C-alpha positions in Angstrom: -21.7 24.8 -9.5 -22.3 21.2 -8.6 -21.4 19.7 -5.2 -20.0 16.3 -4.3 -22.9 15.3 -2.0 -25.6 13.0 -3.4 -28.9 14.4 -4.4 -31.8 12.8 -2.6 -35.3 14.0 -3.3 -38.7 13.4 -1.7 -41.5 15.4 -3.1 -39.1 17.8 -4.6 -37.1 18.5 -1.4 -33.5 17.5 -0.6 -32.5 15.6 2.4 -29.6 13.6 3.9 -26.1 14.5 2.6 -27.3 17.7 0.9 -28.8 19.1 4.2 -25.6 18.1 6.0 -23.5 19.9 3.4 -25.5 23.1 3.9 -25.0 22.9 7.6 -21.3 22.2 7.1 -21.0 25.3 4.9 -22.7 27.4 7.6 -20.3 26.1 10.2 -17.2 26.6 8.0 -18.2 30.2 7.3 -19.0 30.7 11.0 -22.3 32.3 10.1 -24.7 33.7 12.7 -28.1 32.1 12.5 -29.8 35.3 11.3 -27.2 35.7 8.5 -27.7 32.0 7.5 -31.5 32.4 7.4 -31.1 35.5 5.3 -28.9 33.7 2.8 -31.4 30.8 2.6 -34.2 33.3 1.9 -32.2 35.3 -0.6 -30.7 32.4 -2.6 -33.2 29.6 -2.1 -36.5 31.3 -1.2 -36.8 29.3 2.1 -36.0 29.8 5.8 -34.9 26.2 6.5 -32.5 23.9 4.7 -35.1 21.1 5.0 -37.4 23.2 2.7 -34.8 23.3 -0.2 -35.5 21.9 -3.6 -32.6 20.6 -5.7 -32.6 23.8 -7.8 -32.7 26.0 -4.7 -30.0 24.0 -3.1 -27.7 24.7 -6.1 -28.4 28.4 -5.7 -27.7 28.3 -1.9 -24.4 26.4 -2.5 -23.4 28.9 -5.2 -23.9 31.7 -2.7 -21.9 29.8 0.0 -19.0 29.3 -2.6 -19.2 33.1 -3.4 -18.7 33.8 0.3 -15.7 31.6 0.5 -17.0 28.1 1.3 -14.5 25.4 0.2 -15.5 21.8 0.3 -12.7 19.4 1.2 -13.1 15.7 1.2 -12.9 13.8 4.4 -9.5 12.5 5.4 -11.1 9.3 6.6 -10.3 6.3 4.4 -13.3 4.7 2.7 -14.2 1.2 3.9 -13.1 -1.6 1.7 -15.0 -4.8 0.9 -14.9 -7.3 3.7 -15.5 -6.7 7.3 -14.5 -7.4 10.8 -17.4 -9.6 11.6 -16.5 -13.2 12.5 -16.2 -15.4 9.4 -15.8 -12.4 7.0 -12.6 -11.9 5.0 -10.3 -9.0 5.0 -9.5 -6.6 2.1 -6.2 -8.4 1.7 -8.1 -11.7 1.1 -10.3 -9.9 -1.5 -7.2 -8.7 -3.3 -5.7 -12.2 -3.3 -8.9 -13.6 -4.7 -9.0 -11.0 -7.5 -5.3 -11.5 -8.2 -5.7 -15.3 -8.5 -8.9 -14.9 -10.6 -7.0 -12.6 -13.1 -4.0 -15.1 -13.2 -6.3 -17.8 -14.5 -7.8 -15.6 -17.2 -10.9 -13.9 -15.6 -11.3 -10.2 -15.9 -12.1 -9.8 -12.2 -14.5 -10.8 -9.5 -17.6 -9.6 -11.5 -16.6 -11.6 -14.6 -19.7 -13.7 -15.4 -17.5 -16.7 -16.1 -15.8 -16.3 -12.8 -19.1 -16.0 -11.0 -20.3 -19.2 -12.6 -17.0 -20.9 -11.7 -17.3 -19.9 -8.0 -20.9 -21.1 -7.6 -20.3 -24.8 -7.1 -17.0 -24.3 -5.2 -18.1 -21.5 -2.8 -21.7 -22.6 -2.7 -22.9 -19.0 -3.2 -24.5 -17.1 -6.1 -21.8 -14.5 -6.3 -18.3 -14.2 -4.9 -19.3 -11.2 -2.7 -21.4 -13.7 -0.6 -18.5 -15.9 0.2 -18.0 -16.6 3.9 -14.6 -17.4 5.3 -14.8 -21.1 4.7 -16.1 -20.7 1.1 -13.4 -18.2 0.4 -10.7 -20.6 1.5 -12.2 -23.4 -0.8 -12.2 -21.0 -3.8 -8.7 -19.7 -3.0 -7.4 -23.3 -2.7 -9.1 -24.3 -6.0 -7.6 -21.2 -7.8 -4.2 -21.9 -6.3 -4.3 -25.5 -7.6 -5.4 -24.2 -11.0 -2.5 -21.8 -11.1 0.0 -24.5 -10.0 -1.3 -26.9 -12.7 -1.0 -24.1 -15.3 2.5 -23.3 -14.4 3.6 -27.0 -14.6 1.9 -27.4 -18.0 3.8 -24.4 -19.2 7.1 -25.9 -18.0 7.4 -23.6 -15.0 
């Protein structure tokens, strides 16, 4: 049974999110330390989660699942592009940029044609590097383009 945590490996051992998931399962099942160590030894052949290989990790997680462990995703919302740092734009500004880019015929912010179009206007190599001032220039240029297009179509 696969797990949602990422697999990281150094020298055949897991770390990071996988170790945290093992510890989370132990807490959720309210296991005593000696029972937890016995499970690690029985299912993974180790006495510490830090000694688990990816294959042993899968065996340990299968045992946790057999004992009733249920992984539930965090209720926290994932962070969107943008940030709260001064000069950075908000997720709403990102959505506006993408909406305007699509209105003028690009497939999105990663469209190579859009990236090439943004370079001279935003003075960056990719839209993701736009600062607040560059974003405003690009949004204004897109807005003018949309306005010209709608006038040309008789709108």
